[in-house]
MARVOLO-804407 format. One record per atom (N, C-alpha, C): atom name; z, y, x. Coordinates in steps of 0.1 Angstrom, whole numbers. Layout:
<timis>
atom CA&z Z&y Y&x X
...
</timis>
This chain:
<timis>
atom N&z 1195&y 958&x 874
atom CA&z 1182&y 964&x 876
atom C&z 1174&y 963&x 862
atom N&z 1168&y 974&x 858
atom CA&z 1161&y 975&x 845
atom C&z 1148&y 967&x 846
atom N&z 1142&y 964&x 835
atom CA&z 1129&y 957&x 834
atom C&z 1118&y 966&x 841
atom N&z 1119&y 979&x 839
atom CA&z 1109&y 988&x 845
atom C&z 1110&y 987&x 860
atom N&z 1122&y 987&x 866
atom CA&z 1124&y 987&x 880
atom C&z 1119&y 973&x 886
atom N&z 1121&y 962&x 879
atom CA&z 1117&y 949&x 883
atom C&z 1101&y 949&x 883
atom N&z 1095&y 954&x 873
atom CA&z 1081&y 955&x 872
atom C&z 1075&y 963&x 883
atom N&z 1081&y 975&x 886
atom CA&z 1075&y 983&x 897
atom C&z 1077&y 977&x 910
atom N&z 1087&y 969&x 912
atom CA&z 1089&y 963&x 925
atom C&z 1080&y 951&x 928
atom N&z 1074&y 945&x 917
atom CA&z 1066&y 933&x 918
atom C&z 1051&y 937&x 919
atom N&z 1047&y 947&x 912
atom CA&z 1033&y 950&x 911
atom C&z 1029&y 963&x 919
atom N&z 1019&y 962&x 927
atom CA&z 1015&y 974&x 935
atom C&z 1008&y 983&x 925
atom N&z 1008&y 996&x 929
atom CA&z 1001&y 1006&x 923
atom C&z 991&y 1012&x 933
atom N&z 982&y 1019&x 928
atom CA&z 971&y 1025&x 936
atom C&z 973&y 1040&x 935
atom N&z 976&y 1047&x 947
atom CA&z 977&y 1061&x 947
atom C&z 963&y 1066&x 952
atom N&z 956&y 1073&x 943
atom CA&z 943&y 1078&x 946
atom C&z 944&y 1093&x 950
atom N&z 941&y 1097&x 962
atom CA&z 943&y 1110&x 968
atom C&z 929&y 1116&x 971
atom N&z 926&y 1128&x 966
atom CA&z 914&y 1134&x 970
atom C&z 916&y 1142&x 983
atom N&z 909&y 1139&x 993
atom CA&z 911&y 1145&x 1006
atom C&z 906&y 1160&x 1006
atom N&z 912&y 1169&x 1013
atom CA&z 908&y 1183&x 1014
atom C&z 895&y 1184&x 1021
atom N&z 892&y 1176&x 1031
atom CA&z 879&y 1176&x 1037
atom C&z 874&y 1161&x 1037
atom N&z 861&y 1159&x 1037
atom CA&z 855&y 1146&x 1036
atom C&z 855&y 1140&x 1050
atom N&z 854&y 1126&x 1050
atom CA&z 852&y 1119&x 1062
atom C&z 865&y 1119&x 1071
atom N&z 862&y 1116&x 1084
atom CA&z 873&y 1114&x 1094
atom C&z 882&y 1127&x 1095
atom N&z 876&y 1138&x 1094
atom CA&z 884&y 1151&x 1095
atom C&z 894&y 1152&x 1084
atom N&z 890&y 1148&x 1072
atom CA&z 899&y 1148&x 1060
atom C&z 911&y 1139&x 1062
atom N&z 908&y 1127&x 1068
atom CA&z 919&y 1118&x 1070
atom C&z 928&y 1123&x 1081
atom N&z 923&y 1129&x 1091
atom CA&z 931&y 1134&x 1102
atom C&z 940&y 1145&x 1096
atom N&z 935&y 1154&x 1088
atom CA&z 943&y 1165&x 1082
atom C&z 954&y 1159&x 1073
atom N&z 950&y 1149&x 1065
atom CA&z 960&y 1142&x 1057
atom C&z 971&y 1136&x 1065
atom N&z 968&y 1129&x 1076
atom CA&z 979&y 1123&x 1084
atom C&z 987&y 1134&x 1091
atom N&z 981&y 1144&x 1096
atom CA&z 988&y 1155&x 1102
atom C&z 997&y 1162&x 1093
atom N&z 993&y 1165&x 1081
atom CA&z 1001&y 1171&x 1071
atom C&z 1013&y 1162&x 1067
atom N&z 1010&y 1149&x 1066
atom CA&z 1021&y 1139&x 1062
atom C&z 1031&y 1139&x 1073
atom N&z 1027&y 1139&x 1086
atom CA&z 1037&y 1139&x 1097
atom C&z 1045&y 1152&x 1097
atom N&z 1039&y 1163&x 1095
atom CA&z 1046&y 1176&x 1094
atom C&z 1056&y 1176&x 1082
atom N&z 1052&y 1170&x 1071
atom CA&z 1060&y 1169&x 1059
atom C&z 1073&y 1161&x 1063
atom N&z 1071&y 1150&x 1069
atom CA&z 1083&y 1142&x 1073
atom C&z 1092&y 1149&x 1083
atom N&z 1086&y 1156&x 1093
atom CA&z 1094&y 1163&x 1103
atom C&z 1101&y 1175&x 1097
atom N&z 1094&y 1183&x 1089
atom CA&z 1100&y 1195&x 1083
atom C&z 1112&y 1192&x 1073
atom N&z 1111&y 1180&x 1067
atom CA&z 1121&y 1176&x 1057
atom C&z 1131&y 1166&x 1063
atom N&z 1131&y 1166&x 1076
atom CA&z 1141&y 1157&x 1084
atom C&z 1141&y 1143&x 1079
atom N&z 1129&y 1138&x 1076
atom CA&z 1128&y 1124&x 1071
atom C&z 1124&y 1115&x 1084
atom N&z 1129&y 1103&x 1084
atom CA&z 1126&y 1095&x 1095
atom C&z 1111&y 1090&x 1094
atom N&z 1105&y 1087&x 1105
atom CA&z 1092&y 1081&x 1105
atom C&z 1093&y 1067&x 1099
atom N&z 1085&y 1063&x 1090
atom CA&z 1085&y 1049&x 1086
atom C&z 1082&y 1040&x 1097
atom N&z 1089&y 1028&x 1098
atom CA&z 1087&y 1019&x 1109
atom C&z 1073&y 1014&x 1111
atom N&z 1065&y 1015&x 1100
atom CA&z 1051&y 1010&x 1100
atom C&z 1042&y 1022&x 1101
atom N&z 1046&y 1034&x 1106
atom CA&z 1038&y 1045&x 1106
atom C&z 1024&y 1043&x 1114
atom N&z 1025&y 1037&x 1126
atom CA&z 1012&y 1034&x 1132
atom C&z 1002&y 1026&x 1124
atom N&z 1008&y 1016&x 1117
atom CA&z 999&y 1007&x 1109
atom C&z 994&y 1016&x 1097
atom N&z 1002&y 1024&x 1091
atom CA&z 998&y 1033&x 1080
atom C&z 986&y 1042&x 1085
atom N&z 987&y 1048&x 1097
atom CA&z 977&y 1056&x 1102
atom C&z 964&y 1049&x 1104
atom N&z 965&y 1036&x 1109
atom CA&z 952&y 1028&x 1111
atom C&z 946&y 1025&x 1097
atom N&z 955&y 1022&x 1087
atom CA&z 950&y 1019&x 1074
atom C&z 943&y 1031&x 1068
atom N&z 949&y 1043&x 1069
atom CA&z 943&y 1055&x 1063
atom C&z 930&y 1058&x 1070
atom N&z 929&y 1057&x 1083
atom CA&z 916&y 1059&x 1090
atom C&z 906&y 1049&x 1086
atom N&z 910&y 1037&x 1082
atom CA&z 900&y 1027&x 1079
atom C&z 896&y 1025&x 1064
atom N&z 903&y 1033&x 1055
atom CA&z 900&y 1032&x 1041
atom C&z 886&y 1036&x 1037
atom N&z 881&y 1030&x 1027
atom CA&z 868&y 1034&x 1022
atom C&z 871&y 1047&x 1015
atom N&z 861&y 1056&x 1016
atom CA&z 862&y 1069&x 1009
atom C&z 853&y 1068&x 997
atom N&z 859&y 1071&x 985
atom CA&z 852&y 1070&x 973
atom C&z 851&y 1084&x 966
atom N&z 839&y 1090&x 967
atom CA&z 838&y 1104&x 962
atom C&z 849&y 1113&x 967
atom N&z 852&y 1112&x 979
atom CA&z 862&y 1121&x 985
atom C&z 877&y 1116&x 983
atom N&z 879&y 1105&x 977
atom CA&z 892&y 1100&x 974
atom C&z 895&y 1088&x 984
atom N&z 907&y 1086&x 987
atom CA&z 912&y 1074&x 994
atom C&z 922&y 1067&x 985
atom N&z 923&y 1054&x 985
atom CA&z 932&y 1047&x 977
atom C&z 942&y 1040&x 986
atom N&z 955&y 1043&x 983
atom CA&z 966&y 1038&x 991
atom C&z 975&y 1030&x 982
atom N&z 978&y 1018&x 987
atom CA&z 987&y 1009&x 979
atom C&z 1001&y 1014&x 980
atom N&z 1008&y 1015&x 969
atom CA&z 1022&y 1019&x 969
atom C&z 1030&y 1010&x 959
atom N&z 1043&y 1009&x 961
atom CA&z 1051&y 1000&x 952
atom C&z 1055&y 1007&x 939
atom N&z 1058&y 1020&x 939
atom CA&z 1061&y 1027&x 927
atom C&z 1058&y 1042&x 928
atom N&z 1060&y 1049&x 917
atom CA&z 1057&y 1063&x 916
atom C&z 1068&y 1071&x 923
atom N&z 1079&y 1066&x 925
atom CA&z 1090&y 1073&x 932
atom C&z 1089&y 1070&x 947
atom N&z 1078&y 1075&x 952
atom CA&z 1075&y 1071&x 966
atom C&z 1073&y 1084&x 974
atom N&z 1077&y 1083&x 987
atom CA&z 1076&y 1095&x 996
atom C&z 1062&y 1100&x 997
atom N&z 1052&y 1092&x 996
atom CA&z 1038&y 1096&x 997
atom C&z 1034&y 1104&x 984
atom N&z 1039&y 1100&x 973
atom CA&z 1037&y 1107&x 960
atom C&z 1043&y 1121&x 961
atom N&z 1055&y 1121&x 966
atom CA&z 1062&y 1134&x 968
atom C&z 1054&y 1143&x 977
atom N&z 1049&y 1138&x 988
atom CA&z 1041&y 1145&x 998
atom C&z 1028&y 1151&x 991
atom N&z 1020&y 1143&x 984
atom CA&z 1008&y 1148&x 979
atom C&z 1010&y 1158&x 968
atom N&z 1021&y 1157&x 961
atom CA&z 1025&y 1167&x 951
atom C&z 1028&y 1180&x 958
atom N&z 1037&y 1180&x 968
atom CA&z 1041&y 1192&x 975
atom C&z 1030&y 1199&x 983
atom N&z 1020&y 1191&x 987
atom CA&z 1008&y 1197&x 994
atom C&z 997&y 1200&x 985
atom N&z 999&y 1199&x 972
atom CA&z 988&y 1202&x 962
atom C&z 976&y 1194&x 963
atom N&z 977&y 1182&x 968
atom CA&z 965&y 1173&x 968
atom C&z 962&y 1169&x 953
atom N&z 950&y 1167&x 950
atom CA&z 946&y 1161&x 937
atom C&z 948&y 1146&x 938
atom N&z 955&y 1141&x 928
atom CA&z 958&y 1126&x 929
atom C&z 960&y 1120&x 916
atom N&z 960&y 1107&x 915
atom CA&z 965&y 1100&x 903
atom C&z 969&y 1086&x 908
atom N&z 977&y 1080&x 899
atom CA&z 983&y 1067&x 902
atom C&z 978&y 1057&x 891
atom N&z 972&y 1046&x 896
atom CA&z 967&y 1036&x 887
atom C&z 973&y 1022&x 890
atom N&z 973&y 1013&x 881
atom CA&z 977&y 999&x 884
atom C&z 966&y 993&x 892
atom N&z 970&y 984&x 901
atom CA&z 960&y 976&x 908
atom C&z 953&y 966&x 899
atom N&z 940&y 964&x 900
atom CA&z 933&y 955&x 892
atom C&z 935&y 941&x 897
</timis>
C-alpha cells in the first residue's frame, strides 16, 4: 500500500456539494438522484444507506452546500456528483 493510500484511508475528507434546490427539497432530489444512479449502474445499495439518508436530511446547509464526510476521492459519491453535474469540491477535514 502506498503512502498516499495509507493517508487517504486514515484521514476523512469533506465532499462539499451544491444542491440543485435549497432546503429539504434539494436534499430529497439529491437522494433520489443518488438512488437512481445506483440502480441504473447496477450498483448495490450501501449497507448503511438508511443512515446515509438520515445524515443527508440532517446536514446543515451552508449557502446551498451540504458537506459529506468521505474517506477518499475515489468514492462512489464523487463519481455520482460528477456524473450528475453537481457543483462540488473536496477539502481536508479541519
